[in-house]
KEKEDREN-953041 format. One line per field, with one value per residue (C-alpha): residue number from 1; residue in one letter; x, y, z. Coordinates in nm, 2 decimals. Example, Ala and Ser with C-alpha at 12.3 -4.5 7.8 and 13.67 -1.06 7.14 Angstrom:
timar 1,2 $
balo a,s $
east 1.23,1.37 $
north -0.45,-0.11 $
up 0.78,0.71 $
END
This chain:
timar 1,2,3,4,5,6,7,8,9,10,11,12,13,14,15,16,17,18,19,20,21,22,23,24,25,26,27,28,29,30,31,32,33,34,35,36,37,38,39,40,41,42,43,44,45,46,47,48,49,50,51,52,53,54,55,56,57,58,59,60,61,62,63,64,65,66,67,68,69,70,71,72,73,74,75,76,77,78,79,80,81,82,83,84,85,86,87,88,89,90,91,92,93,94,95,96,97,98,99,100,101,102,103,104,105,106,107,108,109,110,111,112,113,114,115,116,117,118,119,120,121,122,123,124,125,126,127,128,129,130,131,132,133,134,135,136,137,138,139,140,141,142,143,144,145,146,147,148,149,150,151,152,153,154,155,156,157,158,159,160,161,162,163,164,165,166,167,168,169,170,171,172,173,174,175,176,177,178,179,180,181,182,183,184,185,186,187,188,189,190,191,192,193,194,195,196,197,198,199,200,201,202,203,204,205,206,207,208,209,210,211,212,213,214,215,216,217,218,219,220,221,222,223,224,225,226,227,228,229,230,231,232,233,234,235,236,237,238,239,240,241,242,243,244,245,246,247,248,249,250,251,252,253,254,255,256,257,258,259,260,261,262,263,264,265,266,267,268,269,270,271,272,273,274,275,276,277,278,279,280,281,282,283,284,285,286,287,288,289,290,291,292,293,294,295,296,297,298,299,300,301,302,303,304,305,306,307,308,309,310,311,312,313,314,315,316,317,318,319,320,321,322,323,324,325,326,327,328,329,330,331,332,333,334,335,336,337,338,339,340,341,342,343,344,345,346,347,348,349,350,351,352,353,354,355,356,357,358,359,360,361,362,363,364,365,366,367,368,369,370,371,372,373,374,375,376,377,378,379,380,381,382,383,384,385,386,387,388,389,390,391,392,393,394,395,396,397,398,399,400,401,402,403,404,405,406,407,408,409,410,411,412,413,414,415,416,417,418,419,420,421,422,423,424,425,426,427,428,429,430,431,432,433,434,435,436,437,438,439,440,441,442,443,444,445,446,447,448,449,450,451,452,453,454,455,456,457,458,459,460,461,462,463,464,465,466,467,468,469,470,471,472,473,474,475,476,477,478,479,480,481,482,483,484,485,486,487,488,489,490,491,492,493,494,495,496,497,498,499,500,501,502,503,504,505,506,507,508,509,510,511,512,513,514,515,516,517,518,519,520,521,522,523,524,525,526,527,528,529,530,531,532,533,534,535,536,537,538,539,540,541,542,543,544,545,546,547,548,549,550,551,552,553,554,555,556,557,558,559,560,561,562,563,564,565,566,567,568,569,570,571,572,573,574,575,576,577,578,579,580,581,582,583,584,585,586,587,588,589,590,591,592,593,594,595,596,597,598,599,600,601,602,603,604,605,606,607,608,609,610,611,612,613,614,615,616,617,618,619,620,621,622,623,624,625,626,627,628,629,630,631,632,633,634,635,636,637,638,639,640,641,642,643,644,645,646,647,648,649,650,651,652,653,654,655,656,657,658,659,660,661,662,663,664,665,666,667,668,669,670,671,672,673,674,675,676,677,678,679,680,681,682,683,684,685,686,687,688,689,690,691,692,693,694,695,696,697,698 $
balo m,g,d,t,l,e,f,n,d,i,h,t,e,v,k,g,s,w,n,d,g,r,l,r,f,s,k,q,s,v,v,y,k,s,h,k,t,g,k,v,d,s,i,p,a,p,d,l,s,a,a,q,w,r,r,v,c,l,g,h,g,i,k,l,a,t,s,s,g,h,v,y,r,y,d,g,f,k,d,t,d,f,e,k,i,s,a,f,f,k,t,n,y,k,v,e,l,s,e,k,d,m,c,v,k,g,w,n,w,g,t,a,k,f,t,g,s,l,l,s,f,d,v,s,d,s,p,v,f,e,i,p,l,t,s,v,s,q,c,a,t,g,k,n,e,v,t,v,e,f,h,q,n,d,d,a,e,v,s,l,m,e,v,r,f,y,v,p,p,n,t,g,d,d,g,s,d,p,v,e,a,f,a,q,n,v,l,t,k,a,d,v,i,q,a,t,g,d,a,v,c,v,f,k,e,l,q,c,l,t,p,r,g,r,y,d,i,r,i,y,p,t,f,l,h,l,h,g,k,t,f,d,y,k,i,p,y,t,t,v,l,r,l,f,l,l,p,h,k,d,q,r,q,m,f,f,v,i,s,l,d,p,p,i,k,q,g,q,t,r,y,h,f,l,i,l,l,f,s,k,d,e,e,l,s,l,a,l,n,m,s,e,d,e,v,v,k,r,y,e,g,k,l,s,k,n,m,s,g,p,l,y,e,i,v,s,r,v,m,k,a,l,v,n,r,k,i,t,v,p,g,n,f,q,g,h,s,g,s,q,c,i,t,c,a,y,k,a,s,s,g,l,l,y,p,l,e,r,g,f,i,y,v,h,k,p,p,v,h,l,r,f,e,e,i,a,c,v,n,f,a,r,g,t,t,t,t,r,s,f,d,f,e,i,e,t,k,q,n,n,q,y,t,f,s,n,i,e,r,e,e,y,g,k,l,f,d,f,v,n,a,k,k,l,n,i,k,n,r,g,f,k,e,g,m,k,g,a,d,g,y,s,d,s,d,e,d,q,h,d,a,y,l,e,r,m,k,e,e,g,k,i,r,e,e,g,d,g,s,d,d,s,e,g,d,s,d,e,s,f,n,p,g,e,e,d,d,d,v,p,e,e,y,d,s,n,a,s,v,s,d,s,e,a,d,g,d,s,e,e,e,g,k,k,k,k,p,e,k,k,p,k,k,v,v,k,e,k,k,e,r,k,p,r,k,e,k,k,v,k,d,p,a,a,p,k,r,p,m,s,a,y,m,l,w,l,n,g,n,r,e,r,i,k,s,e,n,p,g,i,s,v,t,e,i,s,k,k,a,g,e,m,w,k,q,l,t,k,d,r,k,e,e,w,d,r,k,a,e,e,a,k,k,q,y,e,k,a,m,k,a,y,r,e,s,g,g,g,a,a,p,v,t,k,e,k,k,k,k,g,g,k,v,e,p,k,k,k,s,v,v,e,k,e,k,k,k,e,g,g,n,e,s,f,k,s,k,e,f,i,s,s,e,e,s,s,s,e,s,d,h,d,r,g,s,k,r,k,a,s,d,d,e,e,e,a,s,t,p,a,s,s,e,e,s,g,s,d $
east 0.00,0.13,0.21,-0.10,-0.46,-0.62,-0.99,-1.14,-1.50,-1.54,-1.82,-1.86,-2.16,-2.09,-2.39,-2.65,-2.46,-2.24,-1.89,-1.67,-1.30,-1.00,-0.93,-0.59,-0.49,-0.12,0.09,0.12,-0.23,-0.57,-0.59,-0.91,-0.90,-1.23,-1.24,-1.48,-1.32,-0.97,-0.98,-0.77,-0.86,-0.57,-0.62,-0.29,-0.28,-0.21,-0.53,-0.76,-0.96,-1.25,-1.37,-1.70,-1.81,-2.18,-2.42,-2.54,-2.73,-2.43,-2.30,-2.08,-1.92,-1.66,-1.71,-1.38,-1.36,-1.05,-0.93,-1.00,-1.38,-1.39,-1.60,-1.54,-1.77,-1.68,-1.91,-1.89,-1.69,-1.77,-1.86,-1.53,-1.33,-1.41,-1.15,-0.84,-0.94,-0.99,-0.65,-0.48,-0.63,-0.52,-0.17,-0.10,-0.35,-0.40,-0.78,-1.05,-1.29,-1.63,-1.95,-2.25,-2.60,-2.83,-3.19,-3.45,-3.77,-3.87,-3.96,-3.96,-3.91,-3.56,-3.25,-3.03,-2.66,-2.38,-2.05,-1.79,-1.92,-2.20,-2.56,-2.69,-3.06,-3.08,-3.36,-3.29,-2.92,-2.90,-2.86,-3.14,-2.97,-2.67,-2.63,-2.29,-2.31,-2.07,-2.36,-2.58,-2.63,-2.87,-3.04,-3.36,-3.55,-3.93,-4.15,-4.03,-3.89,-3.55,-3.52,-3.20,-3.14,-2.88,-2.64,-2.77,-2.56,-2.61,-2.50,-2.78,-3.09,-3.31,-3.20,-3.29,-3.38,-3.44,-3.52,-3.73,-3.68,-3.94,-3.78,-4.01,-4.01,-3.76,-3.89,-3.56,-3.45,-3.14,-3.35,-3.19,-3.39,-3.35,-3.44,-3.16,-2.92,-3.00,-2.95,-2.63,-2.48,-2.57,-2.43,-2.09,-2.01,-2.22,-2.09,-2.26,-2.08,-2.22,-1.98,-1.75,-1.50,-1.22,-1.12,-0.75,-0.78,-1.04,-1.04,-1.28,-1.48,-1.32,-1.47,-1.63,-1.74,-1.91,-2.13,-2.14,-2.09,-1.85,-1.80,-1.61,-1.41,-1.33,-1.07,-1.13,-0.91,-1.16,-1.38,-1.42,-1.70,-1.83,-2.04,-2.23,-2.51,-2.77,-2.61,-2.37,-2.18,-1.98,-1.74,-1.55,-1.19,-1.28,-1.50,-1.22,-1.08,-0.83,-0.69,-0.61,-0.42,-0.46,-0.34,-0.59,-0.52,-0.47,-0.18,-0.33,-0.57,-0.56,-0.82,-0.81,-1.04,-1.15,-1.30,-1.57,-1.74,-2.02,-2.09,-2.24,-2.61,-2.80,-3.17,-3.18,-2.84,-2.53,-2.18,-1.90,-1.64,-1.56,-1.39,-1.22,-1.09,-0.79,-0.60,-0.22,-0.17,-0.37,-0.14,-0.22,-0.06,-0.20,-0.15,-0.29,-0.50,-0.25,0.07,0.40,0.46,0.11,0.18,0.51,0.38,0.06,0.17,0.54,0.68,0.41,0.27,0.41,0.22,0.28,0.26,0.26,0.25,-0.01,-0.35,-0.38,-0.06,-0.17,-0.51,-0.36,-0.08,-0.33,-0.56,-0.28,-0.16,-0.51,-0.66,-0.34,-0.38,-0.13,-0.21,-0.23,-0.09,-0.07,0.22,0.44,0.15,0.17,-0.09,-0.05,-0.05,0.19,-0.07,-0.12,-0.49,-0.72,-1.02,-1.33,-1.70,-1.88,-2.27,-2.29,-2.08,-1.73,-1.44,-1.09,-0.97,-0.65,-0.45,-0.29,-0.03,-0.30,-0.62,-0.82,-1.01,-1.25,-1.34,-1.57,-1.94,-2.00,-1.66,-1.55,-1.26,-1.16,-0.88,-0.68,-0.77,-1.15,-1.11,-1.19,-1.10,-1.08,-1.19,-1.10,-1.41,-1.47,-1.64,-2.01,-2.03,-1.70,-1.39,-1.16,-1.23,-1.27,-1.43,-1.25,-1.46,-1.38,-1.56,-1.53,-1.54,-1.89,-2.01,-2.03,-1.93,-1.80,-1.76,-1.54,-1.62,-1.50,-1.13,-0.91,-0.75,-0.40,-0.43,-0.48,-0.12,-0.03,-0.33,-0.28,0.08,-0.02,-0.29,-0.05,0.23,-0.01,-0.10,-0.47,-0.68,-0.75,-1.06,-0.96,-0.59,-0.40,-0.53,-0.24,0.01,-0.18,-0.29,-0.15,-0.10,-0.39,-0.66,-0.63,-0.88,-1.19,-1.49,-1.44,-1.71,-1.51,-1.22,-1.27,-1.20,-1.40,-1.50,-1.68,-1.38,-1.16,-1.39,-1.41,-1.02,-1.00,-1.26,-1.07,-0.75,-0.94,-1.08,-0.74,-0.60,-0.90,-0.98,-1.33,-1.46,-1.80,-1.96,-2.21,-1.92,-1.76,-1.88,-1.65,-1.74,-1.69,-1.72,-2.02,-1.92,-2.22,-2.03,-1.95,-2.28,-2.43,-2.11,-2.19,-2.53,-2.52,-2.69,-2.98,-2.78,-2.49,-2.43,-2.38,-2.72,-2.90,-3.27,-3.41,-3.62,-3.93,-3.87,-3.80,-4.13,-4.34,-4.50,-4.22,-4.45,-4.54,-4.18,-4.10,-4.37,-4.34,-3.98,-3.88,-3.76,-3.38,-3.18,-2.97,-2.60,-2.42,-2.18,-1.95,-1.81,-1.76,-1.42,-1.45,-1.24,-0.99,-1.08,-0.85,-0.84,-1.05,-0.88,-0.96,-1.10,-0.94,-1.15,-1.10,-0.94,-1.13,-0.81,-0.62,-0.55,-0.78,-0.63,-0.57,-0.78,-0.64,-0.62,-0.93,-1.13,-1.02,-1.12,-1.46,-1.54,-1.46,-1.67,-1.96,-2.20,-2.11,-2.19,-2.52,-2.61,-2.52,-2.71,-3.03,-3.20,-2.88,-2.85,-2.55,-2.42,-2.45,-2.26,-1.97,-1.98,-2.00,-1.71,-1.50,-1.55,-1.47,-1.16,-1.03,-1.07,-0.88,-0.55,-0.22,-0.16,-0.49,-0.43,-0.09,-0.25,-0.47,-0.18,0.02,-0.28,-0.30,0.08,0.05,-0.24,-0.03,0.26,0.04,-0.11,0.23,0.33,0.01,0.05,0.41,0.29,0.01,0.24,0.49,0.21,0.13,-0.15,-0.18,0.07,-0.18,-0.47,-0.80,-0.99,-1.35,-1.52,-1.66,-2.04,-2.28,-2.52,-2.81,-2.63,-2.55,-2.20,-2.07,-1.99,-1.67,-1.73,-1.66,-1.47,-1.65,-1.52,-1.65,-1.99,-2.01,-1.91,-2.19,-2.44,-2.34,-2.44,-2.81,-3.04,-3.27,-2.99,-2.88,-2.98,-2.85,-2.72,-2.98,-3.26,-3.56,-3.74,-4.11,-4.07,-3.96,-4.22,-4.35,-4.41,-4.03,-3.91,-3.67,-3.42,-3.41,-3.38,-3.10,-2.92,-2.95,-2.82,-2.52,-2.44,-2.45,-2.22,-1.97,-1.97,-1.92,-1.63,-1.46,-1.49,-1.37,-1.02,-0.74,-0.72,-1.08,-1.02,-0.72,-0.91,-1.21,-1.23,-1.31 $
north 0.00,0.35,0.63,0.83,0.79,1.06,1.10,1.36,1.48,1.44,1.66,1.83,2.02,2.39,2.59,2.40,2.38,2.10,2.19,1.96,1.91,1.68,1.46,1.31,1.06,1.06,0.92,1.26,1.41,1.42,1.72,1.84,2.13,2.29,2.35,2.65,2.85,2.71,2.66,2.38,2.16,1.98,1.71,1.59,1.21,1.19,1.39,1.14,0.95,0.78,0.71,0.59,0.46,0.51,0.52,0.87,1.03,1.08,0.72,0.66,0.89,0.91,1.08,1.17,1.29,1.44,1.44,1.82,1.76,1.86,1.65,1.64,1.47,1.38,1.22,1.09,0.76,0.44,0.11,-0.04,0.22,0.09,-0.19,0.01,0.31,0.07,-0.10,0.24,0.37,0.05,0.07,0.45,0.60,0.30,0.38,0.13,0.24,0.12,0.10,0.29,0.27,0.58,0.56,0.56,0.53,0.89,0.93,1.29,1.17,1.08,1.19,1.49,1.42,1.68,1.54,1.81,2.07,1.84,1.80,1.45,1.36,0.98,0.73,0.38,0.47,0.54,0.90,1.06,1.39,1.59,1.96,2.13,2.39,2.62,2.68,2.81,3.19,3.22,3.02,3.13,2.96,2.95,2.74,2.38,2.49,2.58,2.75,2.71,2.96,2.90,3.11,3.15,3.05,3.22,2.90,2.69,2.67,2.59,2.70,2.57,2.88,2.72,2.41,2.39,2.13,2.04,1.96,1.79,1.92,1.77,1.52,1.48,1.62,1.81,2.13,2.24,2.37,2.13,2.41,2.63,2.35,2.25,2.62,2.65,2.34,2.49,2.83,2.70,2.56,2.78,3.07,3.33,3.62,3.70,3.90,4.17,4.23,4.48,4.58,4.56,4.88,5.11,5.29,5.58,5.68,5.46,5.50,5.17,5.12,4.78,4.81,5.18,5.42,5.53,5.28,5.26,4.94,4.78,4.50,4.22,3.91,3.68,3.90,4.23,4.47,4.73,5.00,5.24,5.49,5.23,4.88,4.68,4.38,4.13,3.93,3.63,3.59,3.23,3.37,3.57,3.39,3.64,3.99,4.22,4.56,4.72,5.06,5.29,5.40,5.76,5.65,5.86,5.60,5.24,4.97,4.72,4.42,4.15,3.84,3.67,3.33,3.33,3.69,3.95,4.02,4.35,4.27,4.05,4.17,3.97,4.12,3.87,4.14,4.42,4.71,5.00,5.30,5.50,5.81,5.76,6.09,6.00,5.93,5.76,5.70,5.39,5.24,4.88,4.82,4.56,4.55,4.51,4.16,4.05,4.19,4.02,3.69,3.68,3.83,3.73,4.06,4.10,4.40,4.65,4.83,5.18,5.21,5.51,5.55,5.57,5.46,5.19,5.03,5.02,4.87,4.60,4.52,4.47,4.26,4.04,3.96,3.89,3.70,3.52,3.55,3.67,4.00,3.97,4.26,4.30,4.13,4.24,4.34,4.70,4.85,5.09,5.39,5.23,5.14,4.79,4.78,4.82,5.05,4.87,4.82,4.52,4.51,4.87,5.00,5.13,4.98,4.85,4.50,4.39,4.10,3.92,3.64,3.37,3.53,3.84,4.08,4.35,4.64,4.76,4.72,4.43,4.29,3.98,3.75,3.47,3.24,3.09,2.74,2.79,2.97,2.75,3.00,3.37,3.56,3.89,4.03,4.34,4.62,4.66,5.04,5.16,5.02,5.20,4.95,4.58,4.33,4.07,3.77,3.50,3.17,2.95,2.57,2.61,2.76,3.11,3.40,3.74,4.02,4.32,4.58,4.92,4.84,5.08,4.91,5.02,4.77,4.48,4.39,4.40,4.20,3.94,3.89,3.85,3.59,3.41,3.40,3.25,2.97,3.04,2.89,3.18,3.11,3.31,3.26,3.35,3.70,3.88,3.74,3.88,4.21,4.56,4.76,4.69,4.64,4.26,4.16,4.00,3.79,3.41,3.37,3.57,3.33,3.24,3.36,3.67,3.62,3.95,4.15,3.97,4.07,4.43,4.45,4.32,4.57,4.85,4.76,4.76,5.10,5.25,5.13,5.24,4.89,4.86,5.22,5.28,5.58,5.60,5.61,5.93,6.14,6.22,6.33,6.70,6.90,7.12,7.49,7.72,8.02,7.84,7.67,7.92,7.94,7.61,7.72,7.90,8.24,8.29,8.53,8.28,8.13,7.79,7.80,7.47,7.38,7.27,6.97,7.17,7.35,7.03,6.88,7.18,7.29,7.40,7.64,7.84,7.86,8.02,8.28,8.38,8.48,8.55,8.90,8.92,9.01,9.32,9.25,9.28,9.57,9.41,9.08,8.85,8.67,8.30,8.09,7.87,7.51,7.21,7.05,6.74,6.41,6.28,5.93,5.67,5.48,5.11,4.99,4.68,4.55,4.55,4.22,4.12,4.11,3.76,3.63,3.52,3.16,3.19,3.34,3.06,2.80,2.98,2.99,2.62,2.52,2.76,2.53,2.24,2.46,2.56,2.19,2.08,2.36,2.42,2.76,2.92,3.30,3.48,3.61,3.26,3.12,3.36,3.27,2.90,2.92,3.11,2.83,2.56,2.75,2.77,2.39,2.31,2.13,2.30,2.07,2.16,2.53,2.51,2.36,2.67,2.90,2.75,2.81,3.17,3.21,3.08,3.31,3.60,3.51,3.49,3.83,3.99,3.85,3.97,4.31,4.34,4.26,4.50,4.79,4.70,4.73,5.08,5.01,5.22,5.48,5.77,5.70,5.82,6.04,6.12,6.44,6.51,6.47,6.62,6.42,6.49,6.29,6.60,6.68,6.99,7.26,7.46,7.79,8.12,8.40,8.70,8.93,8.71,8.70,9.08,9.11,8.88,9.08,9.41,9.27,9.30,9.08,9.01,8.84,8.64,8.27,7.99,7.68,7.48,7.72,7.52,7.70,7.70,7.52,7.21,6.96,6.95,6.58,6.52,6.30,6.41,6.16,6.31,6.66,6.55,6.40,6.72,6.93,6.69,6.71,7.09,7.09,6.87,7.11,7.41,7.24,7.15,7.51,7.68,7.83,7.74,8.10,8.09,7.76,7.91,8.22,8.03,8.00,7.67 $
up 0.00,-0.08,0.16,0.05,-0.06,-0.27,-0.36,-0.60,-0.60,-0.22,-0.08,0.26,0.39,0.46,0.60,0.40,0.07,-0.07,-0.16,-0.36,-0.32,-0.29,0.01,0.08,0.35,0.43,0.72,0.88,0.83,0.66,0.42,0.25,0.00,-0.12,-0.50,-0.45,-0.17,-0.17,0.20,0.34,0.64,0.79,1.06,1.22,1.24,1.61,1.68,1.52,1.79,1.60,1.25,1.12,0.78,0.69,0.40,0.31,0.03,-0.20,-0.16,0.14,0.39,0.66,1.00,1.17,1.53,1.70,2.06,2.08,2.01,1.64,1.40,1.02,0.77,0.41,0.16,-0.19,-0.15,-0.33,-0.17,-0.29,-0.11,0.24,0.24,0.14,0.36,0.66,0.60,0.57,0.89,1.08,0.95,0.97,1.22,1.46,1.43,1.36,1.08,1.22,1.02,1.15,1.01,1.00,1.13,0.86,1.07,1.04,1.40,1.55,1.91,2.02,2.22,2.16,2.21,2.21,2.08,2.05,1.79,1.67,1.78,1.69,1.71,1.77,1.76,1.91,1.93,1.55,1.43,1.23,1.15,1.27,1.31,1.31,1.59,1.39,1.15,1.43,1.43,1.73,1.99,2.17,2.45,2.53,2.75,2.70,2.36,2.21,1.87,1.68,1.39,1.12,0.91,0.55,0.25,-0.09,-0.28,-0.13,-0.35,-0.04,0.30,0.64,0.85,1.20,1.39,1.70,1.97,2.23,2.57,2.82,3.18,3.41,3.66,3.84,4.17,4.06,4.01,3.68,3.39,3.09,2.84,2.97,2.98,2.62,2.50,2.70,2.53,2.19,2.27,2.39,2.05,1.83,1.61,1.84,1.99,2.33,2.54,2.41,2.69,2.64,2.29,2.19,1.99,1.83,1.49,1.47,1.17,0.90,0.55,0.44,0.08,0.14,0.34,0.27,0.55,0.82,1.10,1.43,1.42,1.75,1.74,1.99,2.04,1.86,1.65,1.48,1.57,1.32,1.49,1.26,1.30,1.19,1.18,1.40,1.27,1.47,1.25,1.40,1.28,1.18,0.90,0.74,0.44,0.29,0.33,0.04,0.03,-0.31,-0.43,-0.60,-0.96,-0.85,-0.62,-0.34,-0.18,-0.07,-0.05,0.23,0.15,0.39,0.23,0.45,0.46,0.57,0.47,0.69,0.64,0.62,0.57,0.26,0.13,0.20,0.19,0.11,0.12,0.36,0.17,0.35,0.18,0.32,0.22,0.20,0.37,0.68,0.98,1.31,1.65,1.83,2.17,2.22,2.53,2.66,2.85,2.66,2.80,2.68,2.33,2.31,2.44,2.24,1.90,1.91,1.77,1.50,1.70,1.95,2.22,2.06,1.68,1.45,1.07,0.79,0.89,0.63,0.74,1.11,1.03,0.79,1.04,1.33,1.12,0.99,1.34,1.49,1.20,1.13,0.75,0.49,0.31,-0.07,-0.27,-0.65,-0.82,-1.11,-1.34,-1.47,-1.70,-1.99,-1.75,-1.51,-1.24,-1.11,-1.20,-1.50,-1.52,-1.64,-1.57,-1.43,-1.43,-1.54,-1.25,-1.30,-1.09,-1.09,-1.19,-1.02,-1.18,-0.88,-0.87,-0.81,-0.93,-1.02,-0.78,-0.88,-0.66,-0.57,-0.67,-0.65,-0.55,-0.73,-0.65,-0.90,-0.84,-1.13,-1.00,-1.06,-1.40,-1.70,-1.98,-2.06,-2.37,-2.53,-2.70,-2.91,-2.73,-2.79,-2.79,-2.94,-3.11,-2.86,-2.59,-2.54,-2.30,-2.09,-2.02,-1.75,-1.74,-1.43,-1.41,-1.25,-1.58,-1.43,-1.66,-1.56,-1.82,-1.75,-2.02,-2.14,-2.10,-2.30,-2.60,-2.49,-2.20,-2.43,-2.48,-2.11,-2.01,-2.29,-2.19,-1.82,-1.89,-2.13,-1.87,-1.61,-1.86,-1.86,-2.14,-2.39,-2.59,-2.89,-2.89,-3.20,-3.26,-3.09,-3.34,-3.63,-3.49,-3.56,-3.25,-3.01,-3.27,-3.28,-3.02,-3.14,-3.04,-3.02,-3.28,-3.53,-3.53,-3.89,-4.25,-4.33,-4.69,-4.70,-4.57,-4.83,-5.11,-4.99,-4.98,-5.34,-5.46,-5.28,-5.47,-5.80,-5.73,-5.65,-5.98,-6.18,-6.31,-6.18,-6.22,-6.38,-6.53,-6.24,-5.99,-6.11,-5.81,-5.53,-5.18,-5.10,-4.78,-4.74,-4.76,-4.71,-4.85,-5.18,-5.22,-5.47,-5.68,-5.85,-5.96,-6.30,-6.32,-6.56,-6.76,-6.78,-7.12,-6.95,-6.77,-6.79,-6.78,-6.44,-6.40,-6.36,-6.69,-6.88,-6.76,-6.84,-7.16,-7.41,-7.60,-7.29,-7.20,-7.54,-7.52,-7.15,-7.07,-6.71,-6.64,-6.64,-6.33,-6.33,-6.34,-6.02,-6.00,-5.74,-5.86,-5.57,-5.58,-5.58,-5.36,-5.53,-5.51,-5.53,-5.87,-5.87,-5.95,-6.29,-6.29,-6.51,-6.76,-6.77,-7.09,-7.21,-7.38,-7.05,-6.88,-6.59,-6.25,-6.10,-5.81,-5.47,-5.36,-5.15,-5.44,-5.68,-5.43,-5.37,-5.74,-5.77,-5.47,-5.48,-5.66,-5.43,-5.12,-5.28,-5.35,-5.00,-4.84,-5.04,-4.99,-4.85,-4.90,-5.05,-4.72,-4.56,-4.85,-4.78,-4.41,-4.48,-4.73,-4.47,-4.22,-4.48,-4.59,-4.24,-4.19,-4.50,-4.44,-4.52,-4.82,-4.97,-4.92,-5.08,-5.39,-5.44,-5.35,-5.64,-5.87,-5.75,-5.81,-6.16,-6.24,-6.10,-6.33,-6.63,-6.54,-6.52,-6.86,-7.02,-6.85,-6.99,-7.34,-7.30,-7.20,-7.48,-7.74,-7.62,-7.38,-7.07,-7.19,-7.22,-6.97,-7.10,-6.85,-6.84,-6.76,-6.41,-6.38,-6.14,-5.93,-6.17,-6.44,-6.66,-6.78,-6.60,-6.86,-6.83,-6.68,-6.86,-6.70,-6.56,-6.84,-7.11,-6.94,-6.93,-7.30,-7.40,-7.19,-7.35,-7.70,-7.59,-7.40,-7.70,-7.90,-7.61,-7.63,-7.41,-7.57,-7.38,-7.49,-7.62,-7.90,-7.96,-8.29,-8.11,-8.04,-7.68,-7.72,-7.75,-7.47,-7.20,-7.32,-7.67,-7.54,-7.31,-7.61,-7.80,-7.51,-7.47,-7.84,-7.82,-7.52,-7.70,-8.00,-7.77,-7.59,-7.92,-8.06,-7.74,-7.79,-7.55,-7.42,-7.30,-7.11,-6.93,-6.83,-6.70,-6.32,-6.15 $
END
C-alpha cells in the first residue's frame, strides 16, 4: 500500500450547501481542499480519535472525530473504497474504521446528544440527523422549547432557517432547567458572539465602501466589531478567508479588502467582502489596550504596544496579526498607465480590476474574487459600444461567466501577456500574433476567415488602380461649404445655364412665349475661392488584362456550386460565411494547392501586362469628364469678363445653348432633349479656344 490515498469529488456540507474538493490521507495528516473556496482543512494524524463509515445520500461517507472535540464529515466515497481506507487507517493511524447505520424510521421523538461541535438527534441509538453547531447563528428559548437559527448560504438553493426542539419538563430532583441546559450546550459551540469584553484597539470613523458608510471598528481578540449609525456587525476571525491591500489607480488612496465566509447580512443583502478606503496621507498613532509583556507573548513581535504611521498600514498590520492571514498585494503586473490595476466596468458599475499572482479581484461594486484554479477559460471580446475599448470575459469551471467591459484598448497587450504568462486557457488565442497595434482583439465567434472582408479589400484595390470604375461612380465626396454653395449654380444670364427639372417637364411652347424678367448684373463681382483641382478618374481599358484572383477566391469559385447543393436555400451572405469556415478547416496541403494556382495566375497576369504595355497600352490614360449628381455633364465655366461682353451685346440676341425654341415639339421625350443638349455641349467644348479655357475660373 502506498504512503498516501487521494480521492477527488469528495463533498462536505458547509452551511446548508455541498462543496466539492479533494481529500488526501497521508501518514502525517488528513488534508481536504475545497475547490470552491480554496480553504484547506488539515487534521494531524495523532489527533484522530474515532472514524465511522456510513451510508449517506451521495453514496458513502466518513465521519472523523478528533481528541479536541472537532468533527469532520466527508461524503462521496464508493462502496469499494471501504477496504483500502480501513486498512490504511489501521496501518498508519491506529484507528478502527467502524461501520454505523443511519436511522430511517422517520420518528420525530428521540434523544439529543452533544458530541464536540456536533448535535446529533438519535432514535434507538442510531442518528437521524446531525447539526454542526458552527452553523448556528442564534439560539432562543421558550417554555419547554428551544429554537436554533442557522447562518444562511447564498450558494444553497433551499436554506434551512431554523429548527425547534421540544424539551419535556424535568422530573428529576437536581432542580436544573432542561431548556436552559440545552440552550447552553448549543451556545458554547455555536458561532454566536455574546460577550464583548475589552477591545484591543479602536479605529474611529473609517470609510467603508461595502457596506457603505462610516464605522467605528473595535478590534477584539476573537472577533471584529463594526459600529455604525444604523447597523452593527460582529465578524468572527474564523470567518475571514483572505486579506487584500490594493493601491488605488490615483496613487493617493488604498483599498483594504476582507473576504468573509459566511458573509455579513443587512436585511436581505449579504456582503461577502468588507472594503475599507484609506488616504495615504492620513497618519495615526495607536496604543494597544494591553501590556507590553502580553503583546510580546501573544503576538510574538508582530505587533508592538505603541505604533505610528499611515492609517492603512496600522489597520492592515493589526488585522494580519489577529486574523493570522497573509495579506495579498498586487504582483508584477503593470498596465498601460503604469498602475497595477485596470479601469473597467462590471454590471454597469465602474471599478478597478487587479490581476494578482494567483487570481483576479474586482473592486468595488459588486466585489469579485476569482482564483486561477477555478477559471476554465478567458476571452478577449470586441467592445459593444465603441472600437476604442474591449471586453475581458472570464468563465469558471462552475459555468459562471464574468464580463469586465469598457477596457481601454491600450491595456490589451499588457493583459494578454499577463494571462498568457499565467498559462490560462485563452478562448480566442491567435489574434495577438496577427494584430496591428492593439486592434487585434476579437470575439471568439469571429475566429474564422471573413470572406466579405476579403472581397471588400479586393474591390478596394481595383478602385485604387481604376480597373473597376464605372460611369455611375464618377462622383467624389466634397465637404459642405455654405459660402460656396451658390457658386456652383449657373446664373440665368450665364451662357452655361441649364434647364431645371421643372422647366424640362413643363409645356415647351409656354416657355418660349413667356420669358422670365432678367436680373440686373451685379456691380461688385464676388471673388470666388480657389478650389482644389478634382482628380480625374481613369477609364478602364477593355483590352487591359484582368487582375488575377487570390487563392481563396479561386477556391470559392470552384466550390460555390457544391456549397449551394449541400445547403439548399442558403443565401449569398450565408454562402460567404460557410465558405470562410470551410476554408479555415482546409489542411495546409490543400491550401498550398490553391496557393500554387494563384501564383500561376499572377505570373500569367504579369506576362500579359508586360505585353500590353509594350504594345502601347496604358501609356496615355483616358480620363472622363466630371459629372454632377443629376447625371449632366458639368460645362466649363466662362470668365466673368466674357460674361459681361456677351451681356453688352443685348439681352434680345442672347440665347443659351440649352434654350428650347417654340418650334420644337412638346411631345419630345426628356431623353431626346437631353441627347441634343449633350451634343451641343460637345460642340461648344470642341470650338472653345485654348485661351478661354485658361481664363475660366473653376
